[in-house]
C-alpha positions, 0 to 999 in steps of 0.5 A: 546193659538192658536192651530191647528192640521195641521203640516208643517215645515220650518227650519231656519238655521242661524248663527250670528257674535256678533263681527260684528253684522251680520248674515247669514241664509237659510230657507229650507224644511228639516234639513239634511246635504244637508241643512247644506252645503247650510248654510255653503255656505251662511255663507262663502259669509258673511265672511269678505275678508281675514278673517276666520270664526269659526262656533260653532256647537252642536252634531246634525247629520247634523253638523257632519264632514264627507264625505258629509259635504262640508266645505268652505275654510274660515270656521272651525267648532268648535264642542261643548261638548255633552249636552251643549246647554248653550255654543252655542250662537245660542241657544239664537237666537232661544229662542229670535225669538221663544219668540218674532217673531215666537210664538202663531201663526198658519200659513195657508200655508208653504209659510206663514211659510217661510215668517214668518221665513224670516221676523223674521230673517230680523228683527233680522239682521236689528239691529247689536246691537240686534245681539251683545246683544243676541250673546255675552257672554263675560264670556264664549268666547275668542276673537282672533284678528290677 
């Protein structure tokens, strides 16, 4: 396996809609509430006009409602119970990307890391059937159509 002792990170905030086969993401240098606010803004731009999105969130500190998290009007957060990553379809996305596009590679710079994240995300969202396959868990989720 490739190994390097240097350390630099980029964080891919991503969300998918298995029903529509689409996704929204931002790549930032840190993981925090400010980054989550940017991600929520990006998700809000991808919600169909007149629709409302439910964003499944785990217990991460930057997912917490509070005075600093700015929730767009067309998004509601659905918090998961503690210690239940198997209920979050986004975990399947991260596992897929780590296993297929972001593994066993050493990048030379922060810019190369960001570029690799962009390419991996664009690969994922270029195929709506891939998003549906990775994100749909018919046995766990109820679909609500109004």
